[in-house]
Structures are given as C-alpha cells and as structure tokens.
N, C-alpha and C positions, 0 to 999 in steps of 0.2 A: 938490237936483231931478234930477242928472246919474241917484243912483241910480233913481229912479224912472219917470226913460224908459227906464232900462236893465234893469229889473224886468219895464217893460208889454212892452215889446219881445221878453225873450225868454218873456212867456208868447201873445204872439201870434207866436214863431216856434213855440214850439209846439202850440201852437192848428193851428199849419197843418200842420206836422208829421203830427198824431193824424191832419187832414181827410186830408191825402194818400194816408198810414198803409189809411184808412180804405176809401179811392173807389180804391183796392188793389185790393181785397180784394170789392169787388165785383163790376170789373170778372173775373176770375178764380176 
C-alpha cells in the first residue's frame, strides 16, 4: 500500500515538474 502511494506521488511529482518546464519554455 505504501509502495503504491509512493509510486503515485513520484508520478504526480514528475508530471508537475514536466508541466513546469513546459510552461517555462512557452513563456520564453
């Protein structure tokens, strides 16, 4: 259960980071 939650957390973090980088590219 904990491992699954950790996996989902890492996935969400990776998606947020990707969107942040993408958003930064669009602005500049």
